[in-house]
N, C-alpha and C positions, 0 to 999 in steps of 0.2 A: 273675426266674429263667428267662426264656426262653433265655438263653445255655446253660443246663444241659440243654436238650432235644437230646441227642446221639442220633443214630440208633444202633441196635444194631450195624449193619454198620461204620459209621465208628468207633464206640467200640471194637469188637473189633480193628480194624486199629491203632488208637492204642495199645491195650493190648499187642498183640504187639510193636510198635515200642518202647514204653516198657520192657517187660519185658526185651527184648534189650539195650537201651542201659544199663539199670540193672545188668546183670550184667557189663558191661565196667568199665573203670576210670573211666568217666563216672558222676557221681552221678545218682541217679534215685529216684523214689518210686512204683514200680509197685504196691506194696501198697495205697497210698492210691487209686490209679487203679482197681485191681480192686474195692476196697471201694465206691467211688463208682459205678462202672459197674454193679455188681450191685444197688445200691440203686435204680438207675433201670431196670435190665433184669434182674430176677431169673430170668426164663425162660431166659436165656442162661448159666445157671450152669455147665453142663458144658463148653460151648464156651469160655467165658471162662477157666475153670480150666485147660483143656488148652492154650489159646494162651499164657496167662501162664507156665505151666510150660515149654512148648516154647521160647518166646522167651528166658526167663531161662536155661534150660539151654544153648541155642545160644550166648548171650552168654558164658556160663561156659566153653564149649568153645573159643570164640575166644581167651579168655584162656589156656586150657590150651595151645592151639597156639602162641600167642606165647611161652609159657614153653618149649615143646618146641624152638623154634628159636633160643632164646637160647644164646649160646656158654657153655661150661662154665668160667666164670672161677674161678680159684683162691680168691679172697676170698669168693665165694658158697658154696664148699664147706663153710664153717663157719657157715652161716646158722642162727639159733637153732632153728627148727622143723623142720629137715631130718631129724633123727633120729626125731622123732615121726611125721613123714609117712612115712618109710621103714618104721618099725615097724608103723604102723597101716594104711599103704597107702591104696588108693582108698576104703575105707569112711569115712575121715576126711572125704571130700568130701560126706558127709551135711551137713556144716556149711558148705558153699559158699554158703549163703544168708545167713550171718551178716555183719552190718556189720563193716567193717574187716578181718577175717581171711578172709572168703570169697574175695575176689579174690586175696589172697596165697596161699591154699591151692590155688586153681586154677592159678595161675602156677607155683607150686612143684611141683605134681604133673606138669605138663608138662615143666618143667626137669629134674626127676628121672627123666623118661622112664617114668613109670607108664603102663601100657597104657591106651589111650584109651577102650575100651569099658566096662570096670568103672568108670572115672572118670566117664564120661557117665551110667551107670546110677545110681550113688550120688549124683551131683550132682542128677539129675532127681528122685530120691526125696526128698531133703532139701528141694528147692525146691517139690515138690508138697505136702509136708506143711505147709510154711509158708503157701503160697497157700490150701490147704484151710482152715487155721485162720482166715485173713483172710476167706475166703468165708463160712465159718460165722458169723463175727461180723457180716458185712454182712446176712445173711439172718435173723439173730435179731431177734425183735420186742422 
């Protein structure tokens, strides 16, 4: 188990990178990494939670920006979730953490030109809630 002996500093950098990458269209498992990191370094709870949330939100905003600069193609005007996203607006990005639909919601929010600041705030809140639950399970005895 010597290979599991990760320093807190290197683990935090890895957590930030994994959280960022898993919020883009690349697959990732930042929740498992956060859980494992906190099992090894429970004293880094606040920092790990903040970095995971920040990295994942930044990755989601990259996806939002990609959507923002997509051309407004006619066939995408009839995308299935467009009406729901327009009706609920940026609060729907509380679900940006969800597998499969999270990336699509971020991309669609950018493509629909929803304002970036509320999108970022709701995205961060949803991701924080998810990571908080993961962190709580890691610290439970």
